[in-house]
N, C-alpha and C positions, 0 to 999 in steps of 0.2 A: 503494499500500499504506500502510495506516496502521498506527502502532504503538500497540497496545493493550496496557495492563498486564492481566496476568491476575489474577484475584482470589486472595487468599490462601487456603490450604487452610483448610477448616473446623475448628474447634476440636474436639478428641476428646471424645466423649460421656462422661458420668460413669458409664454403665452399666458393670457389672463385665464383663470380658472372658471369664470363665468361669462364668456363673451357676449352673450345674448341679454345679460341683466344690465340695463341701463343705470341702476343704482350702484353696481358693484364699483367700490373705490371712492364713492362720492360721500363725503362726510355729512352730518347732519347741519354742520356750520355753512358749508357750501350750499346746501339745499335752502336754508332759511335766508342766506344772503341772496341767492339767485331769485327766489319768490319775492323777496322785498324790492329787488331792482326791477323785477319784471312787472309785478303789480303795484308796487307801492303798499306801505303799511295799512293804509285806509282800505284798500281793497283786499289787500290779505285777511285783514280782521273781518271784513264781509264774507268772503268765501270760506274761511275757517274761523268761526266766532268763538275764539277763546281770549281771555283778557290779556294774556301777554302780547298779542297782537293789535289789541284794541286800546289798551289803556297804557300810555308811556311805553310804546313798544321799543325794545332793542334786541340786538342778537343775543346778548348775554343772558337777559331774562328769559328769552324765548328757549334758548338751549337748556336752560336749569329745568324749565317746566317739561320740555319735551322729552328729556332723558328719563323723566319719572313717571311719564304718562303715555303708554303704548297706543291708546286709542287715538291721541291727537298727533302722535308721530306718524301713525298710518295715513292720517288724514293729510299731514305734510307730504309725505312721500307720494301719496296719490296725486296731489295737486302738482308735485314737482314733475311727475311723469306726464300729466297733462301739458303743462308748461313746455316740455320738451317737443311734445308732439306737435303742439301749436307753433313753436319756433321753427320746426323742421318743415310744417306745412307753409309757413309765411315765407320761409327761404326758397321753397320749390316754386311758389307763385311770382317770386320777383325775377 
């Protein structure tokens, strides 16, 4: 019997692990900033009626609330996906 060393495992590829997930790699902060830039705080507060978007809104207070509140985070993610689709649709129409 010979003692052969097994080769080291192959390094991971640099391909994204979720290539069809538009939220993969997007931070919650990036979502909130993107939504606030796209809609403005007033419209964001109408779209998702939560106090952190309606009363003295800021990215910091929003992140604090959204990290603790899964249902609100889901609404933000859903609206963010809508915004991406809308931006893509607008880009194709120009």
